[in-house]
C-alpha positions in Angstrom: 64.0 121.1 129.3 66.1 123.7 128.4 65.7 124.6 124.9 69.1 126.3 124.4 70.8 123.1 125.5 69.9 121.7 121.8 71.7 122.2 118.7 70.8 125.8 117.4 67.9 125.1 115.0 66.4 122.9 117.4 66.7 125.1 120.1 64.6 127.7 118.0 62.2 125.4 117.2 61.8 124.3 120.7 61.4 127.7 121.9 58.6 128.5 119.2 56.8 125.3 120.6 57.0 126.2 124.1 55.1 129.3 123.2 52.2 127.2 122.0 51.3 124.0 120.8 53.2 122.0 117.7 51.6 121.1 114.4 52.5 117.8 112.8 54.3 119.5 110.3 56.5 121.1 113.0 56.8 118.0 114.9 58.5 116.2 111.8 60.8 119.2 111.4 61.8 119.0 115.2 62.0 115.6 116.0 64.0 112.6 114.8 62.7 110.8 111.4 60.7 107.7 112.3 63.0 105.5 110.4 66.5 106.9 111.8 68.2 104.2 113.8 68.5 104.4 117.4 71.7 105.2 119.5 73.9 102.6 121.4 72.7 101.7 124.4 74.5 103.4 127.6 74.0 100.9 130.5 76.3 98.2 130.9 75.7 94.6 129.6 75.7 93.7 132.9 73.3 96.2 134.1 71.0 95.4 131.2 70.8 91.6 131.8 70.3 92.3 135.6 67.1 94.0 135.1 65.4 91.3 133.3 64.0 87.9 134.9 62.4 85.1 132.8 60.6 82.1 133.1 62.6 78.9 131.8 59.6 78.7 129.3 60.7 81.6 127.3 63.4 79.6 125.5 62.2 78.6 122.1 58.5 79.4 123.1 55.5 78.0 121.6 53.5 81.3 122.1 54.5 85.0 122.3 56.3 85.9 125.7 54.8 88.6 127.7 57.0 91.1 128.8 56.0 93.1 132.0 56.8 96.6 132.5 56.1 98.0 136.3 54.8 101.1 137.1 56.4 104.4 138.7 58.3 103.5 141.9 57.6 99.8 141.8 59.8 96.7 141.3 58.5 94.1 139.1 57.2 92.0 142.2 55.2 94.9 143.5 53.8 95.5 140.5 53.1 92.0 139.1 54.5 89.3 141.3 51.2 88.6 143.2 48.8 88.9 140.3 50.0 89.0 136.5 52.9 86.7 136.9 50.8 83.6 138.4 47.7 84.4 136.1 50.0 84.3 133.0 51.6 80.7 134.6 47.9 79.6 135.1 47.3 80.6 131.3 50.4 78.8 130.1 52.2 81.8 128.7 55.9 82.5 129.3 56.7 85.8 130.6 59.7 88.1 131.6 59.7 90.9 134.0 61.7 93.9 134.0 63.5 96.1 137.1 63.9 99.6 135.9 66.4 102.1 137.3 65.8 103.9 140.6 62.5 101.9 140.7 61.3 103.4 137.4 61.8 106.8 138.9 64.9 107.6 136.8 64.2 109.4 133.6 62.0 107.4 131.4 64.1 107.9 128.2 66.7 106.0 130.4 64.5 103.2 131.4 63.6 102.8 127.7 67.1 101.7 126.6 66.4 98.8 129.3 63.3 98.0 127.5 64.9 98.0 124.1 67.4 95.3 125.5 64.5 93.3 126.9 62.5 93.3 123.7 65.6 92.1 121.7 66.6 89.6 124.3 63.3 88.2 124.9 62.5 87.8 121.0 66.1 86.4 120.6 65.7 83.8 123.1 61.7 82.7 122.4 62.3 83.0 118.5 59.0 84.9 118.6 57.6 88.2 118.6 57.1 89.9 122.3 53.8 91.1 123.8 54.4 93.9 126.2 52.3 94.4 129.3 52.5 97.3 131.5 50.9 99.4 134.1 50.8 103.2 134.6 54.1 104.3 133.2 54.8 100.9 132.3 52.0 101.1 130.0 53.8 104.0 128.2 57.4 103.8 128.6 57.6 101.1 125.7 56.4 103.7 123.3 59.5 105.7 123.5 61.7 102.7 122.7 59.5 101.8 119.8 59.4 105.8 118.7 63.3 106.0 118.9 64.8 102.5 118.2 63.0 101.4 114.9 64.6 97.9 115.0 62.4 97.0 117.8 59.2 97.4 116.1 59.2 94.1 114.1 60.1 92.3 117.3 56.7 93.4 119.0 53.3 91.9 118.3 51.1 93.4 121.0 51.5 96.6 123.3 48.7 96.3 126.1 48.7 99.2 128.7 46.5 99.7 131.5 46.2 103.2 133.2 49.0 104.1 130.8 50.3 107.8 131.0 50.5 107.8 127.1 49.8 111.6 127.1 51.0 112.4 131.0 48.4 113.2 133.3 46.9 116.7 134.1 46.8 115.8 137.9 50.0 117.8 138.1 51.9 119.9 136.0 55.9 120.7 135.1 55.0 124.1 136.9 54.0 122.6 140.2 56.9 120.0 139.9 59.5 123.1 139.4 57.8 124.6 142.6 57.8 121.6 144.8 60.3 119.3 143.4 59.6 116.0 141.7 61.6 112.8 140.4 62.6 112.8 136.9 59.9 110.3 136.0 57.4 112.3 137.5 58.4 115.4 135.8 58.1 113.8 132.3 54.6 112.4 133.1 53.1 115.8 133.4 50.8 116.2 130.2 52.7 119.6 129.5 56.3 117.9 129.7 58.8 118.1 126.7 59.2 114.3 127.1 55.4 113.8 126.2 55.8 115.9 123.2 58.7 114.0 121.8 57.1 110.7 122.8 54.1 111.4 120.5 56.0 113.3 118.0 55.0 112.5 114.3 53.1 109.3 115.3 51.8 107.1 118.2 51.5 103.9 116.9 53.2 101.6 114.3 52.2 99.3 111.6 52.5 95.5 112.6 51.8 96.3 116.2 48.6 96.0 118.1 47.9 98.6 120.8 45.2 97.8 123.4 44.7 100.6 126.2 42.6 99.8 129.3 41.5 102.7 131.4 39.0 103.2 134.2 36.7 106.4 134.7 37.6 106.2 138.4 41.3 106.4 137.9 42.5 109.3 140.4 46.0 110.0 138.8 46.0 109.5 135.2 43.3 112.2 134.3 41.0 113.1 132.4 39.8 109.5 131.6 36.1 109.7 132.0 35.4 108.4 128.6 36.3 107.8 124.9 36.0 111.7 124.3 38.1 112.6 127.5 40.5 109.9 127.6 44.5 111.2 128.1 45.6 107.3 128.2 44.0 106.6 124.7 45.8 106.5 121.4 44.6 107.5 118.1 47.1 108.4 115.4 49.5 106.1 113.2 49.5 102.9 111.3 49.1 100.5 114.3 45.8 98.8 115.2 44.4 100.2 118.2 41.8 99.5 120.9 40.9 102.0 123.7 38.7 100.4 126.1 37.3 101.5 129.4 36.9 98.8 132.0 33.2 100.1 132.5 32.6 99.4 128.9 32.9 95.7 129.7 31.9 95.6 133.3 29.5 98.6 134.1 30.0 98.1 137.9 33.9 98.0 137.8 35.0 100.5 140.5 38.8 100.2 139.7 41.1 103.3 140.6 44.7 103.8 139.4 45.9 100.6 141.5 42.9 98.4 141.4 42.8 98.3 137.8 45.7 96.0 137.9 43.7 93.2 139.4 40.3 94.0 137.7 38.3 91.2 136.1 37.6 93.4 133.3 41.3 94.5 132.9 42.1 90.5 132.9 39.3 89.6 130.4 40.3 92.3 128.0 44.2 91.5 128.4 43.4 87.7 127.5 41.5 88.7 124.7 44.5 90.7 123.3 47.0 87.9 124.0 44.8 85.1 122.7 43.6 86.6 119.1 45.5 88.5 116.6 45.2 92.1 116.7 44.0 94.1 119.6 41.2 93.5 122.2 37.6 93.5 120.7 35.2 94.6 123.2 32.2 92.7 121.7 34.2 89.6 121.6 34.6 89.3 125.4 31.8 87.5 127.3 30.3 89.8 129.9 29.6 86.8 132.3 33.4 87.3 133.6 32.1 90.2 135.3 30.5 88.2 137.8 34.0 87.4 139.1 35.3 90.4 141.3 38.8 90.1 141.1 41.3 88.5 138.6 42.9 85.1 138.4 46.3 85.1 139.7 45.4 86.7 142.9 45.2 83.8 145.1 46.9 84.7 148.1 45.2 87.2 150.5 48.6 87.7 152.6 50.4 88.7 149.8 47.8 91.2 148.4 47.8 92.6 151.8 51.6 92.9 151.7 52.0 94.4 148.2 49.2 96.7 147.9 50.5 99.0 150.4 53.5 99.3 148.3 51.6 100.5 145.2 49.6 102.8 147.0 52.9 104.3 148.6 54.1 104.1 145.0 51.4 106.9 144.0 52.9 109.2 146.7 56.3 108.7 145.3 55.1 109.2 141.9 54.4 112.6 143.2 52.1 113.3 140.4 50.5 114.9 143.4 53.8 116.7 143.0 56.4 117.0 146.0 59.5 115.3 147.2 57.7 112.6 149.2 59.9 110.5 151.4 60.7 106.9 150.3 63.3 104.9 152.1 63.8 102.6 149.2 63.9 104.9 146.2 67.1 107.4 146.0 66.3 108.9 142.9 66.9 112.4 143.4 64.4 115.3 143.5 64.5 117.9 140.9 63.2 121.4 139.9 63.5 121.2 136.2 62.4 118.7 133.8 65.3 116.6 132.6 66.7 117.4 129.2 65.1 115.4 126.1 68.1 113.5 124.7 69.6 114.8 121.6 68.8 111.8 119.6 65.1 112.8 119.7 65.5 115.6 117.6 66.2 115.9 113.7 69.1 118.2 114.0 70.8 116.0 116.4 74.5 114.8 115.1 75.1 112.0 117.5 77.6 109.1 116.6 76.7 106.3 114.3 74.6 103.7 116.3 76.2 100.6 117.5 74.6 97.4 117.3 73.4 95.9 120.8 75.4 93.4 122.4 74.6 89.9 121.8 71.6 88.9 124.1 73.2 87.4 127.1 71.6 84.6 129.5 69.2 86.4 132.1 68.2 85.1 135.3 65.3 82.5 135.1 62.7 81.9 137.3 61.1 78.6 137.3 57.2 79.1 136.9 54.4 77.2 138.9 53.0 74.3 137.0 50.7 75.9 134.6 47.5 74.1 132.9 47.5 73.5 129.4 46.5 76.9 127.3 42.8 77.3 126.9 41.1 79.1 124.0 39.9 82.8 124.8 36.5 81.9 125.7 37.4 79.1 128.2 40.1 81.6 129.8 37.3 84.5 130.2 34.5 82.3 130.7 35.9 80.1 133.3 36.6 83.3 135.5 32.7 83.4 136.2 32.2 80.7 138.4 32.5 80.2 142.1 32.1 83.9 142.7 31.4 83.0 146.6 34.9 81.6 146.8 36.2 85.3 145.9 34.7 86.9 148.9 37.3 86.7 151.7 40.2 87.5 149.1 38.3 90.5 147.7 37.4 91.8 151.1 41.1 91.6 152.3 42.3 93.3 149.1 39.5 96.1 148.9 39.7 96.5 152.7 43.2 96.9 152.3 43.1 99.4 149.4 40.1 101.4 151.2 42.2 101.8 154.5 45.2 103.0 152.5 43.5 105.7 150.0 39.9 106.2 151.7 38.3 104.8 148.8 35.2 106.0 147.8 33.7 103.3 145.6 
């Protein structure tokens, strides 16, 4: 970001910040107060509504709805259509899925406006709080919405992310992106970005919200994530309830990388525990017998897995956290050579127009879920996946074989 594009005082503070870290006192002076209302949403009502697809069971739901937030350079179908959507159907949990601008390669602060709309809409339709589940960027981007639109905080119960870029990644840097070119969301997910500073300004979590962060020591993109003392995905500051759990803490033999963490049985067990209980996931509460199952429920179609895994590994390339303008025939997001400017509303000195109320939530597209079984308690949900291990072999072979061929997995 250009410091001098900001109002005078914010620009001077920004310049000082770029010279070396920023203290909590400086953050409080530089960035927007935590309770300042968010700005009006700039996308049209039609654009916002078109980004959200929900099951019919969302309306007047009897349990909290899960809002699925996709990873960088992917659609909701690529991230969740072949795993978490059918898994939630099996658990009897209603869900909505978002498709974000430029397949989540547009500026994340723009995507966050769609997330704000989704949170408000899903809560209004269901009459309940929302549980947000996201992968990679999608495990972090809702936190920008919660930081700068405080009205959304009372509408959210759980924030669950796996392989989340909560503090960016050190796989690349803004300096590398400036040399080779990166798309907007990639620039912003570098650990040294101005976006990451604003995202984590003053606090990381909020009271009344439970945060469960799931990460793997074998993640090759969101690094470092080798353990609790060296975890770039982890959260630690604020009034929210926080659980940071490495998949290997539950299942020591788990070998999930950045993509396979999304279908890991360890991830599934941790997510289900968080969804089925008040507060975040609790490691000691989760039966380790589930680790005998090699892949999560919901991934029942080898053909779908083989078809969609390549798109996720391709997305890693487009993500360009290994930086560079890598080709993608679908994504039209421009390649940039400077980080997008952090929006004015993120700063304490911004004198933007008074916020407007979001439009009344409109009816969004509904997807009829497959017949779901009756809800079970958490022990049944997790323990039940430990049975019939042999039946997993053909599916696991197809999924991991596909992944191995694409990335040269060493696990």
